[in-house]
C-alpha positions, 0 to 999 in steps of 0.5 A: 122032753118026754111027758114023764120027764117034764112032769117032775121038772114042772113040779120041782119048779113050782116047789122052788117057786113056793120056797122063793115066796117063803124066803121072800116073806122071811127076809123081806126082799122081793121073791124075784131075787130067789126065782132068778137065782133058782132059774140060773141054778137049774139052767145050762150054766148050773145043773143043766136041768132046764134047757130050751128043749125042755118046753119045746115049741110050747114055751111061747104059749106058756109065757104068753098065758102066764103074762096074761094072768100076771098083768090081769091080776096087777090091773085087778088090784089097781083102784081108780080111786087111788090114782087120785092120790097123785093124778098129775104125777102118775099121768106124767110117769106113764107118758113123759117118763116112759118117753124119757126111759125109751129115748134115754135107754136107746141112746145109751145102748147106741153109744155104749154098745154100738148097736144100730138105732132100730135094735137100740130102740127095741131094747129101750122099749122093753126096758121101759117096763117096770111091772107089778111083778117086781114093784108089788113085792117091794111095796109089800115089804116097804109100806110107803105112803099111798101116793108113792105106792099108787104112782109106782103101781100105776106106772108098772101096770100101764108101762107093762102094756105100752112097753110090750106093744111098742117093743113088738111093733118096733121088732116087727115093723122096724127090725124085721120089715125095715119100716118106720114112721106111719107104719109104726104108728098105725101098728101101735094104734091097731094093737092098743085099740084091739086090746082095749076093745076086746078087754072091754067086751070080755069085762062086760060079759064077765061082769054080767055073768057074775052080777046077774046070772045064778052061778049055782048057790052052793058053789057060787064063789068057786064058779066066780073065781074060775069065771074071772080066770077064764075071762083073763085068758080069753081076753088075752087069747082073743086079742092076741089072735087078732094082733100079736101082743094086743093080748097084754092090753086086753088082759090089763083092760079087763082086769082094771074094769073088773077090779073097779066094778062092784063084782060079787065074791071080790075077796075070794077072787082076789085071793085066788088070783093072787095064788095063781099069779104066784105059781105062774110067776114062779114058772115063768121067771125060773124058766126064762132065767134058766135059758140065759147063758152067761156068755150073753152077759159077759160079752157086753163087758164094761159097755154093758155095765155103762148101760146099766149105770145109765138106766139106774143112776141117770135115766130113772132119776131124771124121769122121776124128778121131771114127772113129779115136779110141782106135785105133792111128793117130797124130795126123799120120796122122789129119791126113793121112786128114783131108786125103785125101777126094777125090770121084770116079767115083760122085758124078760119074756118078750126079749126071750121070745124075740131072741128065739125068733131072731135065731130062727130067722138066722137059721132060715137065712143060712138054709137059703145061703146053703141052697144058693151055694149048693152046699150044706148048712154046716159048711156054707157060712164058714168063710168060703161063701161068695156073692149072694150066699155070703150076704145071706151068711152076713145077715144071719150072723147079724141076727144071731149077734142081735139076739145075744145083745138083746137077751144079754142087755135085758137080763143084765139090767133085770139082774142088776135092778132086781138085785140092788133095787129089790134087795136094798129097797127097804134099807134105802126107804128107811134111810130116806125116811119114806116109810110112814111112822107106824101105829102099833097095837099090842093085843089082837083081840076084838078091841085091837082089831076094831081099833086097827080097822078104824086106823087103817081106814084113815091111812095109818100104817098099823101093826098088831102084836099078838102072842096067841097063835089062833088070834094071830091066824084070825087077825092075819086072815082079816088082812092085818099085819101081825107080829107074833110074840109077847108085847112085853118083850123089847125084841118083839116091840122092835120087830114090830117097828117101835123104833119108827112108831108114832103111837103105841097102844097097849090094848091087851086084857092084862093091865100089868102087861099094858103098863109094862108095854107103855113104859117100855115104849116110852123109855126104850123107844121114845114113842111120841104117843103111848096109850094104855087100856085099863081093864080095871077102872081102879088101875087108872089112877095108878097108871096116870101117876106113872105118866101113862095116858090111860083109857078105862074100858068101863069109863069108855062104855059109860061114855058111849051109853051116855052119848046114846042117851043125851047126844044120840045124833052125835053118837050115831055120827061118831059110830058111823065114822068111816062110812058117811062122816069123819072127825079128824085132828091134824097139824097145820104144816103148810104156810098157805094156811098160816096167819090167816083167820078161820073166816078165810080158810074155811071157804077154801076147805072142801064142801061139807067140812068145817073146823070144829076145834083148834088146839094151840099150846095145849089149849083147845077152843072152838075157834071164832071167825077172826081167830088166826091159824098158825103153823103147828096148830092142831085143828079138828075137822068134822064133815063128810069122810071124803071132804075131811080126808081131802082137807087133811091133805091140804093143811098137812100135805106131808 
């Protein structure tokens, strides 16, 4: 395609990609659904605007560099500290779980589609990868608990890398070279080792430049963003030059190391990388979907549907339940994780590139057959060839068939898992009740935002309702989830999630509005805890007479000043919550701490954490050492932040 033709095409693809993101945000489903649909519409099966010739020989390079940016960005967001939320389950998901997915999918393809074992394991290796490109959008619209999100995100990022390397090794060593065993292990280890080494070196270099080199005082944030982007591309290209697909491991390694290092301008880098990733994701998904031919899907028939059913309904639940056995995950969370395993960019891109290579190999064999038979390429494989030429034609036909099965199976699984799992994820999550109950703050002013910061710091699922457009923009820019509208409107409260809210806080500057919000939350949505802010202290008694728990702004200020005068150490401790110390109240839900005295339970809690108060049947006491705790007691934990958070999970693992 000429340069004058490809420019408007690329511009259109980017525009459609941005539109897909807007639709995703509007309908709260992953953008990949709209991207794949747009790709098919633009491809040969639709308008025919995008074909294999559109990008020519540049397609592998475009896909490769795009994958590098996507994988780097996903790894950059993965915090090692968060992995501790579900350490054993995460490890098993990327080892035992990946092995079950690989073998189970290969067996399904072998017996359902009748493919040889080498091709079955090749497709099985590709379909191990879930990937951040499809998991992250789901988690953005389904705010599950941290332990669930961390396990799914970590699984997606690591399996993207391992699946890409395994698939390439299977393709080059087993499918093309007909080797296995020691050659397979050696090739896998080489690629993984090269990727880890190159990723480490690039990450160290970028970190040194960011931390210790003056990047121009007037333009340092921009230079930092560009430097990190260059690092991602250099890591991928350098490793991929040494060994094919080692670049994926290098990009992931560099992203993980830099994301967990204390790099300057991290917020600017994160925002920039996210925007770039959205653009390249749009280009790659639309371009790859446009290359798909429905014939590749239709020829699979019922056996192809059987493979999809096995992947979604048998293999995925099996690997999740085995990987999360004995961990802190509840049954409904395991069911949700079983349902969320859509396949994304790695299977699509690598399968397309493999298919192109298989078809090229088939064309090369036909050329050899034509030379052997002394005829033209168009005539040699029409059924008249004999001897060596006939064998070459048969081998060429095998490669063509494998290319069709490879692309058809991979894209069929991608379409099915994305459509069903991506499109229905939120409804499934709500049905299984895996979304933590929300804390809704009506009023996005300084008080509301300060409260939201503290609540989110301790892991609450916070949503702010605000009706002033400028305040909405400011609050969203600070990273909070905001619903734009009047908090006294029942529909607005419902949109904010009042039907699934544990707490509603009316924190506006209008006492009448706060009273109405509190009454609506109690009467219409039966919220467990409703608290109203009284700006005028004269209104406190009237609020409480109506059954509304009320905080007076004037009294709160007076208490704070009194604490600074009479209890300065405690005041400092309380205002420093979230940095050094913490005070949290939590309900005991586990039998492990029931019917046991405080003197036994205390030493089992993390160091630097103690039980300060016990609330039972509305009565609050400083516990004696012999006081026996019971399920349902609410205990107040005081200590260092990390110790308090760990103790909370011990006494209330749900």
